[in-house]
Each structure stands twice: as structure tokens, then as C-alpha cells.
C-alpha positions, 0 to 999 in steps of 0.5 A, a space after each residue: 535751716 533750724 525751724 522754730 519748732 525744733 528750736 523750742 524743743 531743744 530749748 525746753 530740753 536744755 532748760 529741763 536738763 539744767 533744772 534737773 541739775 544733770 550736767 551729763 544730760 546737758 552735755 548730751 546736746 554737744 559735740 565732744 570738742 565744743 567750745 563754750 564762752 561765759 563770763 562765769 568761766 573766768 569766775 569759777 574756773 580761773 580761765 581769763 579768756 572766758 572760754 573752754 573747749 571740750 566736754 571734760 573741761 566744760 563739764 567740770 565748769 558746769 559741775 563747779 557752778 552747780 555745786 556753788 549754786 544749788 538753787 540754780 533754776 532757769 525759766 524759759 522766756 523766748 527762743 530765736 531760730 537762725 540758719 544753724 544757730 538758736 538763741 535762748 532767752 531765760 531768767 534764772 532763780 537768782 533774778 539774772 536774765 541770760 541769753 545763750 547762743 548755740 551753733 550746731 553742726 549738721 547732726 544738730 549737736 552744739 559745736 559752739 555756745 556763748 552765754 550772755 548775762 544782764 548783770 554781774 
């Protein structure tokens, strides 16, 4: 079971990693073969399914996103803890509101993640 304290700690580190524009630091929270889904995968990577698998492919996507959005910053709004998952609610510097869902393995590494946004 994931505690609220652990979920908050993960969320703060995840936000700080993104705000540092350090994709390797962000990727350190994930398994090598994790799966990521996001509407921006379609836009930035041309992947019609909106899903990528593996650190190499997702890392390339995140690097492309950071190159295109150098002002990208997140502000943590709320964190929700589940049995083996958490949801992070945040606001970006561009005014978007996002929620990311993270599913963890027994080592508390992310095996699957999905991003959701309030607008295009």
C-alpha cells in the first residue's frame, strides 16, 4: 500500500526533476520497460497510439518536449495515493492543468504512467 507521505515525497521529487529540466533524473523513477501514454506523444513523436514503451523511447520524447518548451515548469497542486498507484495534479507554467497517473512495481518504480490534460 502506498502511503500519502510516500506519494507526496515521490510527487515533490518528480516535480523538482521536471523543473530542473533533467530527463535522466525523471527517468530514474521508472523501470527500463515502462509504458507512457500522453496526448503529446502523438504531437511530438508522431506516434498515433499516444503510447511509448521503454526508457529510450520515452526519454527521447521528453527531451524533444523540453527542447520545444524551454519554459516548462510544474507547480504541484495535489497528490492522491492508491494501493499501487498515485495521481499527481499539477499546473504548468503555460497554464495547463494536468493529472498524471503512476502505477508502481514492488520496488516502487513506475511501470506504467498516463498523462491527462485539461485542454489542447
